[in-house]
C-alpha positions as CSV (number, residue, x, y, z in Angstrom):
1,X,105.0,78.2,98.3
2,X,106.2,81.9,98.4
3,X,103.6,83.6,97.1
4,X,106.5,86.7,95.7
5,X,105.3,86.2,93.2
6,X,102.2,87.3,92.8
7,X,100.8,90.1,91.5
8,X,103.9,89.8,88.4
9,X,101.8,87.2,85.6
10,X,103.4,87.4,81.7
11,X,101.2,89.9,80.3
12,X,101.6,92.6,83.3
13,X,105.5,92.0,83.1
14,X,106.0,93.6,79.4
15,X,107.4,97.1,80.3
16,X,106.1,100.3,79.0
17,X,107.4,102.1,76.1
18,X,109.2,105.3,77.9
19,X,112.3,107.2,77.6
20,X,115.1,105.5,78.0
21,X,116.9,106.1,81.5
22,X,120.7,104.7,81.4
23,X,122.5,104.0,78.0
24,X,125.4,102.4,77.7
25,X,126.7,102.9,74.0
26,X,130.0,100.5,72.9
27,X,131.4,100.6,76.5
28,X,134.7,99.1,76.8
29,X,136.4,97.8,80.2
30,X,140.2,96.3,80.6
31,X,141.4,95.6,83.5
32,X,145.3,95.3,82.7
33,X,145.2,92.7,80.3
34,X,141.7,92.0,80.8
35,X,138.8,92.8,78.7
36,X,136.1,93.4,80.5
37,X,133.4,94.5,78.3
38,X,133.3,94.3,75.5
39,X,131.6,96.3,72.6
40,X,128.3,96.8,75.4
41,X,125.5,98.4,74.1
42,X,121.9,98.0,76.4
43,X,119.1,100.5,76.9
44,X,117.0,100.5,80.2
45,X,113.9,102.8,80.0
46,X,112.6,104.4,83.6
47,X,110.8,101.2,84.7
48,X,112.2,98.4,83.3
49,X,113.5,95.3,85.3
50,X,117.3,93.6,83.1
51,X,118.0,91.0,85.1
52,X,121.1,90.5,83.8
53,X,122.6,86.5,84.6
54,X,125.9,84.9,82.8
55,X,129.2,82.5,84.4
56,X,131.4,84.0,87.3
57,X,134.1,86.3,85.3
58,X,131.4,86.9,82.4
59,X,131.6,90.9,83.2
60,X,128.3,91.5,85.0
61,X,129.4,93.1,88.6
62,X,131.6,95.3,86.5
63,X,129.0,96.1,84.0
64,X,127.0,97.8,87.8
65,X,129.5,99.5,88.6
66,X,130.4,101.2,85.6
67,X,127.2,102.6,85.3
68,X,127.5,104.1,88.9
69,X,131.0,104.9,88.0
70,X,133.0,103.0,90.6
71,X,135.3,101.7,88.1
72,X,135.8,104.3,85.3
73,X,135.3,102.9,81.1
74,X,138.3,103.1,78.7
75,X,135.9,104.4,75.7
76,X,132.2,104.6,74.7
77,X,129.8,106.5,76.7
78,X,127.0,105.7,79.6
79,X,123.9,108.5,79.8
80,X,121.7,108.1,82.3
81,X,118.7,110.6,82.5
82,X,120.0,112.3,80.4
83,X,123.2,113.5,80.6
84,X,126.5,112.1,80.2
85,X,128.0,110.1,83.8
86,X,129.9,113.2,85.6
87,X,133.6,111.9,86.8
88,X,134.0,113.4,89.6
89,X,132.9,116.3,91.9
90,X,129.3,117.3,93.5
91,X,127.6,116.1,89.8
92,X,129.2,112.7,90.8
93,X,127.6,112.6,94.0
94,X,124.3,113.3,92.8
95,X,124.8,110.6,90.4
96,X,125.3,107.9,92.8
97,X,122.1,109.9,94.9
98,X,120.1,109.4,92.1
99,X,121.3,105.2,91.7
100,X,121.1,103.5,94.7
101,X,123.1,100.4,94.6
102,X,122.8,96.8,96.7
103,X,126.5,95.0,96.8
104,X,126.6,91.1,97.7
105,X,128.4,92.9,101.2
106,X,125.5,94.5,103.3
107,X,128.7,97.5,103.5
108,X,126.4,99.2,106.2
109,X,128.3,100.9,109.0
110,X,129.0,98.6,111.5
111,X,129.6,101.2,114.7
112,X,126.0,103.0,113.7
113,X,122.4,101.3,114.1
114,X,120.7,100.5,111.8
115,X,117.9,103.4,111.7
116,X,121.4,105.4,111.3
117,X,122.6,103.5,108.8
118,X,119.3,104.5,106.7
119,X,118.7,108.8,107.6
120,X,123.0,109.4,107.5
121,X,122.7,109.7,103.4
122,X,119.4,112.1,104.0
123,X,120.7,114.2,106.3
124,X,124.3,114.9,104.8
125,X,123.8,114.7,101.7
126,X,120.0,115.8,101.0
127,X,120.3,117.9,104.1
128,X,116.4,116.6,105.1
129,X,116.3,117.6,108.3
130,X,116.7,114.7,111.2
131,X,113.5,114.5,112.6
132,X,112.5,114.3,108.8
133,X,115.1,111.6,107.9
134,X,114.0,109.2,110.6
135,X,111.0,109.4,109.8
136,X,111.6,108.3,106.0
137,X,113.7,105.4,107.4
138,X,111.4,104.6,109.2
139,X,108.8,103.7,107.2
140,X,111.3,102.3,104.4
141,X,112.4,99.7,107.0
142,X,109.0,99.0,108.1
143,X,108.8,98.7,103.9
144,X,111.5,96.3,104.1
145,X,110.6,94.4,107.3
146,X,112.1,95.1,109.4
147,X,110.9,98.2,111.0
148,X,111.7,96.3,114.8
149,X,115.5,96.1,114.0
150,X,115.8,100.1,114.3
151,X,117.9,100.6,117.4
152,X,120.1,97.3,116.4
153,X,123.9,97.3,114.9
154,X,124.6,95.4,112.0
155,X,126.3,92.7,113.6
156,X,122.9,91.9,115.8
157,X,120.8,91.5,112.6
158,X,120.6,88.1,110.2
159,X,122.2,88.2,106.7
160,X,118.6,88.5,105.5
161,X,117.7,92.0,107.3
162,X,121.3,93.4,107.0
163,X,120.6,92.5,103.0
164,X,116.8,93.9,103.9
165,X,118.7,97.3,105.8
166,X,120.7,98.7,103.1
167,X,118.0,98.5,100.2
168,X,116.6,100.8,102.5
169,X,119.0,102.8,102.6
170,X,119.3,103.0,99.3
171,X,115.8,103.5,98.6
172,X,116.0,106.4,101.3
173,X,117.9,108.6,98.9
174,X,114.9,108.5,96.0
175,X,116.7,107.3,93.7
176,X,115.5,106.9,89.8
177,X,117.5,103.6,89.9
178,X,118.8,101.0,91.4
179,X,121.6,98.5,91.1
180,X,121.7,94.9,92.2
181,X,124.9,93.2,92.0
182,X,124.1,89.4,93.2
183,X,122.5,90.7,96.6
184,X,122.1,87.0,97.9
185,X,124.5,85.5,96.8
186,X,126.3,85.8,100.9
187,X,122.9,84.5,102.0
188,X,122.2,81.4,103.9
189,X,119.9,79.9,101.8
190,X,116.7,80.5,103.9
191,X,117.7,84.8,104.1
192,X,117.1,84.6,100.8
193,X,113.3,84.5,99.4
194,X,113.4,87.4,102.2
195,X,115.4,89.2,99.9
196,X,113.9,88.4,96.8
197,X,109.9,89.1,97.7
198,X,111.3,93.3,99.0
199,X,113.0,93.3,95.6
200,X,110.0,92.0,94.0
201,X,107.9,94.5,95.2
202,X,110.0,96.9,94.3
203,X,110.0,95.6,90.9
204,X,106.2,95.6,91.2
205,X,106.0,98.8,91.8
206,X,107.6,100.5,88.8
207,X,110.8,101.0,89.8
208,X,113.9,100.9,87.5
209,X,116.3,98.2,88.4
210,X,119.3,96.5,86.4
211,X,119.7,92.7,88.7
212,X,122.9,90.6,88.9
213,X,121.9,87.2,89.9
214,X,121.9,83.7,89.8
215,X,118.4,83.6,91.8
216,X,116.1,82.4,87.7
217,X,113.2,82.0,89.6
218,X,113.5,86.2,90.3
219,X,115.0,86.1,86.5
220,X,111.5,85.2,85.7
221,X,109.0,86.1,87.3
222,X,110.4,89.5,88.2
223,X,112.0,91.1,85.1
224,X,110.6,92.3,82.2
225,X,114.5,91.7,79.8
226,X,116.6,88.9,80.6
227,X,120.1,90.0,79.4
228,X,122.9,86.6,78.8
229,X,127.0,88.1,79.5
230,X,129.5,86.0,78.8
231,X,133.0,86.9,78.1
232,X,132.1,90.7,78.4
233,X,129.5,90.7,75.6
234,X,126.2,90.7,75.9
235,X,125.4,87.5,74.6
236,X,121.4,87.9,74.2
237,X,118.8,89.5,75.2
238,X,115.0,88.3,75.4
239,X,111.7,88.4,77.6
240,X,112.5,85.7,80.0
241,X,109.8,83.4,78.4
242,X,111.7,83.4,75.0
243,X,115.4,83.7,76.9
244,X,114.6,80.3,79.1
245,X,111.4,78.7,77.0
246,X,113.7,78.9,73.7
247,X,117.8,80.8,74.4
248,X,118.7,81.7,70.6
249,X,123.0,81.1,71.4
250,X,124.2,77.7,71.8
251,X,126.3,79.7,74.6
252,X,122.9,80.3,76.9
253,X,121.5,77.3,75.6
254,X,124.7,75.9,77.8
255,X,124.8,78.4,80.3
256,X,120.9,76.8,81.0
257,X,121.9,73.6,80.5
258,X,124.0,74.0,83.7
259,X,122.4,75.0,86.0
260,X,118.5,74.7,85.6
261,X,117.6,71.9,88.0
262,X,114.8,69.3,87.1
């Protein structure tokens, strides 16, 4: 039995009331004729862990991508740390260094070592001295449990190790928030736990996180709030105990009945 949920008792998962860090207001997004996000309103406080669940094609990944401005929105507003999302230039680069993103495909540079993958952004974007960047990178690789893999190339690592390297790379920039877009969906089952352990540690340490996932154990035990999406809309938002114990909408009840094992 994994101990990854240790220290995350339900009463400890109540988010402190802090200022909003991420605010989406009336956000709309189309891909051609497909209406992907419909009047999305979401506020995430600093230090809050929000887990987004829902059926495939419900707009969950697009929600993550518009927050990091990997996709532009058609209308509405998104603010991060009190400022509207920049559309281009240095301000956009700063935003992307303040909002770490971890994808289901690890997106590591194949021709660079794990250590280089983690230090690159520190040196090029944050202008950290190479020796300081190496020290910071090794500290983070140790934190995610792969310091002994620092000299290897991504292809020499397991999928779980690659994803942990990707998390270390994002953390190296000292982001104010982390977005996870189905970070375990490309992994073999035995590797899922090692990545969830790292994410749970971040949640425990107070990192602001929006996590799109099918891992209901993580949603139950690490989230402050579960957001259920369907057909581009935020259908329901609740604490984990409320959402899993007594979902309010028929759509959410139907979703849970299909995915929760007995």
